[in-house]
C-alpha positions as CSV (number, residue, x, y, z in Angstrom):
1,M,-132.7,47.8,10.3
2,L,-136.0,49.6,9.8
3,V,-136.5,53.4,10.2
4,G,-140.1,54.7,10.4
5,V,-140.7,58.4,9.9
6,D,-144.0,60.1,10.8
7,I,-144.0,63.6,9.4
8,S,-147.0,65.8,10.3
9,T,-147.1,69.5,9.2
10,R,-147.1,72.0,12.0
11,T,-149.9,74.0,10.5
12,A,-152.3,71.0,10.8
13,V,-151.6,70.7,14.5
14,R,-154.0,72.5,16.8
15,R,-154.0,73.0,20.5
16,P,-156.4,70.6,22.2
17,G,-159.7,72.2,22.9
18,A,-158.8,75.6,21.3
19,E,-161.7,75.6,18.9
20,G,-164.1,74.3,21.6
21,A,-162.9,76.9,24.1
22,R,-163.4,79.7,21.5
23,A,-166.9,78.4,20.5
24,A,-167.9,78.0,24.2
25,S,-166.8,81.5,25.1
26,L,-168.7,83.0,22.2
27,A,-171.8,81.0,23.1
28,A,-171.5,82.0,26.8
29,A,-171.2,85.6,25.9
30,T,-174.4,85.5,23.9
31,G,-176.1,83.5,26.7
32,D,-176.9,80.6,24.4
33,I,-175.7,77.9,26.8
34,A,-175.3,77.5,30.5
35,E,-171.9,77.4,32.3
36,S,-172.1,73.6,32.8
37,D,-172.8,73.1,29.1
38,T,-169.8,75.4,28.3
39,R,-167.6,73.1,30.4
40,N,-169.0,70.0,28.6
41,L,-168.4,71.6,25.2
42,I,-164.8,72.3,26.1
43,T,-164.3,68.8,27.5
44,S,-165.9,67.3,24.4
45,N,-163.7,69.2,22.0
46,N,-160.6,68.5,24.0
47,S,-161.2,64.7,24.1
48,G,-161.9,64.7,20.4
49,S,-158.6,66.4,19.6
50,L,-156.7,64.1,21.8
51,A,-158.4,61.1,20.2
52,E,-157.4,62.5,16.8
53,Q,-153.8,62.8,17.9
54,A,-153.9,59.2,19.3
55,S,-155.2,58.1,15.9
56,T,-152.3,59.7,14.2
57,E,-149.8,58.0,16.5
58,L,-151.5,54.7,15.9
59,S,-151.3,55.1,12.2
60,A,-147.5,55.7,12.4
61,D,-147.0,52.6,14.5
62,A,-149.3,50.6,12.3
63,S,-147.4,51.8,9.3
64,L,-144.1,50.5,10.8
65,V,-145.7,47.2,11.6
66,E,-146.9,46.8,8.1
67,F,-143.5,47.9,6.8
68,R,-141.8,45.3,8.8
69,E,-144.1,42.6,7.2
70,L,-143.2,44.1,3.8
71,V,-139.5,43.8,4.5
72,E,-139.9,40.2,5.8
73,S,-141.8,39.4,2.6
74,A,-138.7,40.5,0.7
75,G,-136.7,37.8,2.6
76,A,-134.9,40.1,5.0
77,L,-134.3,39.5,8.7
78,V,-135.1,42.6,10.9
79,V,-132.6,43.0,13.7
80,A,-133.7,46.5,14.9
81,Q,-136.2,49.3,14.3
82,T,-136.8,52.8,15.3
83,L,-139.5,55.5,14.7
84,Q,-139.1,59.3,14.7
85,R,-141.9,61.8,14.6
86,R,-141.1,65.2,13.1
87,G,-143.0,68.4,12.2
88,K,-141.2,68.5,8.9
89,A,-138.6,66.6,6.9
90,E,-135.0,67.5,7.2
91,A,-133.9,68.5,3.7
92,A,-130.4,66.9,4.0
93,T,-131.2,63.6,5.7
94,L,-135.0,63.4,6.2
95,V,-134.5,62.7,9.9
96,G,-132.5,65.0,12.3
97,S,-128.8,64.9,12.6
98,G,-129.0,63.4,16.1
99,K,-131.3,60.7,14.8
100,V,-128.8,59.8,12.1
101,D,-126.1,59.3,14.7
102,E,-128.5,57.1,16.7
103,I,-129.4,55.0,13.6
104,A,-125.7,54.6,12.8
105,G,-125.0,53.3,16.4
106,M,-128.0,50.9,16.3
107,A,-126.9,49.6,12.9
108,A,-123.3,49.1,14.0
109,S,-124.3,47.4,17.3
110,S,-126.8,45.0,15.6
111,N,-124.5,44.2,12.7
112,A,-127.1,45.3,10.2
113,D,-126.0,45.4,6.6
114,L,-129.0,47.4,5.3
115,V,-131.0,50.3,6.7
116,I,-134.5,50.7,5.1
117,F,-136.6,53.8,5.5
118,D,-140.4,53.7,5.5
119,H,-140.4,56.9,3.4
120,D,-139.2,58.0,0.0
121,L,-135.8,59.6,0.0
122,T,-134.6,62.3,-2.4
123,P,-131.3,61.7,-4.3
124,T,-129.6,64.2,-1.9
125,Q,-131.0,62.5,1.2
126,L,-130.0,59.1,-0.1
127,R,-126.4,60.2,-0.8
128,N,-126.0,62.0,2.5
129,L,-127.3,59.0,4.5
130,E,-125.1,56.5,2.7
131,G,-122.2,58.8,3.6
132,R,-123.0,58.8,7.3
133,L,-124.3,55.3,7.9
134,P,-122.1,52.2,8.1
135,C,-124.2,50.2,5.6
136,A,-126.3,50.5,2.5
137,V,-129.5,52.5,2.5
138,L,-132.8,51.8,0.8
139,D,-136.1,53.6,0.8
140,R,-139.7,52.4,0.6
141,T,-140.0,52.6,-3.2
142,Q,-136.8,50.7,-3.7
143,L,-138.0,47.9,-1.4
144,I,-141.3,47.6,-3.2
145,L,-139.6,47.6,-6.6
146,D,-137.3,44.8,-5.4
147,I,-140.3,42.7,-4.2
148,F,-142.0,43.2,-7.6
149,A,-138.8,42.2,-9.4
150,R,-138.7,38.9,-7.3
151,H,-142.3,38.0,-8.0
152,A,-142.6,38.9,-11.7
153,R,-143.0,35.7,-13.7
154,T,-144.2,36.6,-17.2
155,R,-142.4,38.6,-19.8
156,E,-144.9,41.4,-19.3
157,G,-144.3,41.5,-15.6
158,H,-140.5,41.8,-16.1
159,L,-141.0,44.6,-18.6
160,Q,-143.2,46.5,-16.2
161,V,-140.9,46.1,-13.3
162,E,-137.8,47.1,-15.3
163,L,-139.6,50.2,-16.6
164,A,-140.6,51.2,-13.0
165,Q,-137.0,50.6,-11.8
166,L,-135.4,52.7,-14.5
167,E,-137.9,55.6,-14.1
168,Y,-137.0,55.6,-10.4
169,M,-133.3,55.3,-11.0
170,L,-132.9,58.0,-13.7
171,P,-133.1,61.1,-11.4
172,R,-130.9,59.4,-8.8
173,L,-127.9,58.6,-11.0
174,T,-124.6,59.9,-9.6
175,G,-121.3,59.9,-11.4
176,R,-117.6,60.9,-10.9
177,G,-117.8,63.8,-13.4
178,K,-114.6,64.6,-15.2
179,A,-112.8,61.6,-13.8
180,M,-115.0,59.4,-15.9
181,S,-115.3,61.6,-19.0
182,Q,-114.9,60.5,-22.6
183,L,-112.7,62.7,-24.8
184,G,-113.7,63.1,-28.4
185,G,-111.4,63.3,-31.5
186,G,-111.1,66.2,-33.9
187,I,-111.1,70.0,-33.7
188,G,-113.1,71.5,-30.9
189,T,-113.3,68.3,-28.8
190,R,-110.4,68.9,-26.4
191,G,-112.7,69.9,-23.5
192,P,-113.6,67.6,-20.6
193,G,-115.8,65.6,-22.9
194,E,-119.0,63.6,-22.0
195,T,-119.1,62.4,-18.5
196,Q,-120.0,58.9,-17.5
197,L,-123.1,60.2,-15.8
198,E,-124.4,61.7,-19.1
199,T,-123.6,58.4,-20.9
200,D,-125.6,56.4,-18.3
201,R,-128.5,58.8,-18.6
202,R,-128.6,58.4,-22.3
203,R,-128.4,54.7,-22.1
204,I,-131.3,54.5,-19.6
205,Q,-133.3,56.9,-21.8
206,R,-132.9,54.6,-24.8
207,R,-133.9,51.6,-22.7
208,L,-137.0,53.4,-21.4
209,V,-138.1,54.1,-25.0
210,H,-137.5,50.5,-25.9
211,L,-139.5,49.2,-22.9
212,R,-142.4,51.6,-23.5
213,G,-142.5,50.3,-27.1
214,E,-142.6,46.7,-25.8
215,L,-145.4,47.5,-23.4
216,D,-147.3,49.2,-26.2
217,S,-147.1,45.9,-28.1
218,V,-148.5,44.1,-25.0
219,K,-151.4,46.7,-24.8
220,R,-152.1,46.1,-28.5
221,I,-152.2,42.3,-28.1
222,R,-154.5,42.7,-25.0
223,R,-156.7,45.1,-27.0
224,Q,-157.1,42.5,-29.8
225,Q,-157.9,39.8,-27.3
226,R,-160.4,42.0,-25.6
227,Q,-162.1,42.8,-29.0
228,R,-162.4,39.1,-29.7
229,R,-164.0,38.6,-26.2
230,E,-166.3,41.5,-26.7
231,A,-167.6,40.0,-30.0
232,V,-169.4,37.5,-27.7
233,P,-170.6,39.8,-24.9
234,V,-169.2,38.3,-21.7
235,P,-168.9,40.8,-18.8
236,T,-165.7,41.1,-16.8
237,V,-165.5,41.4,-13.1
238,A,-162.2,42.5,-11.6
239,M,-161.0,41.8,-8.1
240,V,-159.1,44.7,-6.3
241,G,-158.0,45.2,-2.8
242,Y,-155.2,45.7,-0.3
243,T,-152.3,43.4,-0.6
244,N,-152.7,40.2,1.5
245,A,-156.5,40.6,1.7
246,G,-156.9,37.1,0.3
247,K,-157.8,37.9,-3.3
248,S,-155.9,35.0,-4.9
249,T,-157.4,32.5,-2.4
250,L,-160.8,33.8,-3.2
251,F,-160.0,33.6,-6.9
252,N,-159.0,30.0,-6.5
253,R,-162.2,29.2,-4.5
254,L,-164.5,30.7,-7.1
255,T,-162.7,29.5,-10.3
256,G,-160.5,26.5,-9.2
257,A,-157.6,28.2,-11.1
258,G,-155.0,27.0,-8.6
259,V,-152.9,30.3,-8.8
260,L,-150.3,31.0,-6.2
261,A,-151.9,32.1,-2.9
262,S,-149.4,33.2,-0.3
263,S,-149.5,35.2,2.9
264,R,-146.5,37.3,1.7
265,M,-147.3,40.7,0.3
266,F,-147.4,41.1,-3.5
267,A,-147.3,37.4,-4.1
268,T,-149.5,37.9,-7.2
269,L,-148.3,40.4,-9.9
270,D,-149.4,39.0,-13.2
271,P,-153.1,39.3,-14.0
272,K,-155.2,36.1,-14.1
273,L,-158.5,35.8,-16.1
274,R,-160.9,32.8,-15.7
275,A,-164.4,32.1,-16.7
276,L,-167.1,31.8,-13.9
277,E,-170.7,30.7,-14.1
278,L,-173.2,32.6,-11.9
279,P,-176.4,31.3,-10.3
280,S,-178.4,32.8,-13.2
281,R,-176.4,30.6,-15.6
282,R,-174.6,33.7,-17.0
283,R,-170.9,33.4,-17.6
284,I,-168.5,36.1,-16.7
285,L,-164.7,36.6,-16.7
286,L,-163.2,37.1,-13.3
287,S,-159.9,38.9,-13.1
288,D,-157.3,38.8,-10.3
289,T,-155.0,41.8,-10.2
290,V,-152.0,43.1,-8.2
291,G,-152.7,44.2,-4.6
292,F,-152.4,47.8,-3.5
293,I,-150.6,49.1,-0.4
294,R,-150.3,52.4,1.5
295,N,-148.2,54.9,-0.4
296,L,-147.9,52.7,-3.5
297,P,-145.2,54.3,-5.7
298,H,-146.7,56.3,-8.6
299,T,-144.1,54.8,-10.9
300,L,-145.6,51.4,-10.3
301,V,-149.2,52.6,-11.0
302,T,-147.9,54.1,-14.3
303,S,-145.8,51.0,-15.3
304,F,-148.6,48.5,-14.5
305,R,-151.2,50.3,-16.6
306,A,-151.2,47.4,-19.0
307,T,-152.1,45.0,-16.2
308,L,-154.6,47.4,-14.6
309,E,-156.4,47.8,-17.9
310,E,-158.6,44.9,-16.8
311,V,-159.7,47.0,-13.9
312,E,-160.5,49.9,-16.2
313,R,-162.5,47.7,-18.6
314,A,-164.4,45.7,-15.9
315,E,-168.1,46.2,-15.5
316,V,-168.0,45.5,-11.8
317,L,-165.2,45.7,-9.2
318,L,-165.0,43.3,-6.3
319,H,-163.3,45.2,-3.5
320,V,-161.9,42.4,-1.3
321,R,-161.1,43.5,2.3
322,D,-159.6,41.7,5.2
323,A,-162.3,41.5,7.8
324,S,-159.8,40.6,10.6
325,S,-157.6,43.7,10.0
326,A,-157.7,46.4,12.7
327,Y,-156.9,49.0,10.0
328,G,-159.6,48.1,7.5
329,D,-160.9,51.6,7.0
330,E,-157.5,53.0,6.3
331,Q,-156.7,50.2,3.9
332,K,-160.1,50.8,2.1
333,A,-159.1,54.5,1.8
334,Q,-155.7,53.6,0.2
335,V,-157.4,51.3,-2.3
336,E,-159.9,54.0,-3.3
337,K,-157.0,56.4,-3.7
338,V,-155.4,54.1,-6.3
339,L,-158.8,53.5,-8.0
340,S,-159.2,57.3,-8.2
341,E,-155.8,57.5,-10.0
342,L,-157.0,55.0,-12.5
343,E,-160.3,57.0,-12.9
344,V,-162.5,53.9,-12.0
345,L,-163.8,55.1,-8.7
346,N,-167.3,55.6,-10.1
347,K,-167.6,52.0,-11.3
348,P,-170.1,49.7,-9.6
349,R,-168.3,48.1,-6.6
350,I,-169.1,45.2,-4.3
351,E,-167.4,45.3,-0.9
352,V,-166.4,41.8,0.1
353,L,-165.2,41.2,3.6
354,N,-162.9,38.1,3.5
355,K,-161.4,36.0,6.4
356,V,-164.6,36.1,8.5
357,D,-163.6,32.7,9.8
358,L,-161.1,34.7,12.0
359,L,-163.9,36.8,13.6
360,T,-166.0,36.0,16.7
361,V,-169.6,34.9,16.4
362,E,-170.8,38.3,17.6
363,E,-168.7,40.1,15.0
364,R,-170.0,37.9,12.2
365,A,-173.6,38.4,13.3
366,G,-173.0,42.1,13.2
367,L,-171.8,41.9,9.6
368,E,-174.8,39.9,8.5
369,A,-177.2,42.3,10.2
370,R,-175.7,45.2,8.2
371,G,-176.2,43.3,4.9
372,I,-172.4,43.1,4.1
373,V,-171.1,40.4,1.8
374,A,-169.0,38.4,4.2
375,V,-167.1,35.4,3.0
376,S,-164.2,33.1,3.9
377,A,-162.1,32.1,1.0
378,Q,-160.4,29.5,3.2
379,T,-163.6,27.6,4.2
380,G,-165.9,28.5,1.4
381,E,-168.4,30.3,3.6
382,G,-170.6,32.9,1.9
383,M,-169.7,32.0,-1.7
384,D,-173.3,31.6,-2.8
385,R,-174.2,35.0,-1.4
386,L,-171.2,36.6,-3.2
387,L,-172.2,35.0,-6.6
388,R,-175.8,36.3,-6.1
389,A,-174.4,39.8,-5.4
390,I,-172.4,39.8,-8.6
391,D,-175.4,38.6,-10.5
392,E,-177.5,41.6,-9.2
393,A,-174.7,44.1,-9.9
394,L,-174.3,43.4,-13.6
395,V,-176.4,46.0,-15.4
396,A,-175.1,45.7,-19.0
397,D,-177.1,42.6,-19.6
398,P,-179.7,42.5,-16.8
399,L,-181.7,39.5,-15.7
400,V,-185.4,39.5,-16.8
401,D,-188.3,37.1,-16.3
402,A,-190.0,35.6,-19.3
403,E,-192.3,32.8,-20.4
404,F,-191.9,30.7,-23.6
405,V,-193.9,28.1,-25.4
406,V,-191.3,26.1,-27.3
407,P,-192.1,23.1,-29.6
408,Q,-190.4,20.0,-28.4
409,S,-189.0,19.6,-31.9
410,E,-186.8,22.7,-31.3
411,G,-184.1,20.9,-29.4
412,S,-181.5,23.6,-30.0
413,L,-183.7,26.3,-28.5
414,L,-184.5,24.1,-25.5
415,A,-180.8,23.4,-25.0
416,A,-179.9,27.1,-25.1
417,I,-182.6,27.9,-22.5
418,E,-181.4,25.0,-20.3
419,A,-177.8,26.1,-20.6
420,G,-178.2,29.9,-20.2
421,M,-181.3,30.5,-18.0
422,V,-182.8,29.5,-14.6
423,I,-186.0,27.6,-15.2
424,H,-188.6,28.3,-12.6
425,S,-191.3,26.0,-14.0
426,R,-191.8,23.6,-16.8
427,A,-195.1,22.1,-18.2
428,F,-195.7,19.9,-21.2
429,E,-198.8,20.3,-23.3
430,D,-199.3,18.4,-26.6
431,D,-196.0,18.8,-28.5
432,S,-194.9,22.0,-26.7
433,V,-193.1,23.0,-23.5
434,H,-194.3,25.9,-21.4
435,L,-191.4,27.5,-19.6
436,A,-191.1,30.2,-16.9
437,V,-187.5,31.3,-16.9
438,R,-185.2,34.0,-15.7
439,G,-182.1,34.9,-17.7
440,P,-180.0,37.6,-19.4
441,A,-182.0,40.1,-21.5
442,S,-179.9,39.5,-24.6
443,L,-180.5,35.7,-24.5
444,V,-184.2,36.2,-23.8
445,G,-184.4,38.5,-26.8
446,R,-182.6,36.0,-29.1
447,I,-184.9,33.1,-28.0
448,R,-188.0,35.2,-28.5
449,Q,-186.8,36.4,-31.9
450,N,-186.2,32.8,-33.0
451,L,-189.6,31.7,-31.8
452,E,-191.3,34.5,-33.7
453,S,-189.5,33.8,-36.9
454,R,-190.6,30.2,-37.0
């Protein structure tokens, strides 16, 4: 059974049209506007406030729909759901006492064996709800952690998920106090002794220290691999986006990697890195990362720092969005929120609207008119345009035009030009080749230096 909770602070709620009425009365008193304009101003402000309230309600409903999809991705069968809107959270149970009784009745009548809240629960709220409901209780963070644990495949992924789970569990431990205490031996140890709760906390603390050390080793290995890559300057482009935006399908379309692409949320956890050749003949490394979601638990962002280092080191970010989603703007804001936490919001970004094959002809024409990079990873539409956009966004080694006169005997130089640059024209004169090319500034400089030294 799903429970959605929409909590909006009372201080943020304003009476419809209050500001408009106040502004209109002041303007009318000073004679700035006519009476008809005053009525229009009040109506305009009133409708705007109502629209804002409707948007808030839509967001709550949309959140519950998304949460249901998240629960189904975890393999659960949803038998009932309910939504409560409150001005503030109830300290003891999050929702009101009457709502708890209603949830208990719905769970009993539908034979639900699990109640999942689309909200984080404090340790006290979790304990009180478990005492009043006829089945187990989970909150949003526990659900996401469970999905991450199911989808982790590599050793690194398991380490990161376990670290996030233990960091979440530590403040929520409950014990039976003196009933599970351990008595010590010797003088001065005849008190209640150490409780089982304290023992569990110490054990988890030791495990957390061990996991952080293991992840530091992973970071060190990644740093060494990155240093070897940086010895030969190959820029990295990282794909980011909301979960289920089609990043893995797009990654497969561009690189042919064959990684798992699923409609389930968080199907991809472990980072993937593949080489990709751009139209300019430059080679880059394309990285596929874990998807983001609304209210992504902070413990996950912290635990997955090792994975998200590729985002921090990338020269360009590809923000992949679902063009068919009705909540694209909100999803974009959530992704940017996580990017801000990672301090990479100022990096060059290319917004890529995926799944345009699900749009109408008019909607697709509107995207093209606005100059948006619109693609379909499923059909391959727009891939050439996307590759050109990546080419133009790379600034570390920009593309430059050049002309060379290369002796035909210099086969190695001609092969390097052929492999790494786009040749616009080629003309043969005596024993030399006149070339007009466009390529990376670093390669152009090396070719020119080699020609001058001969």
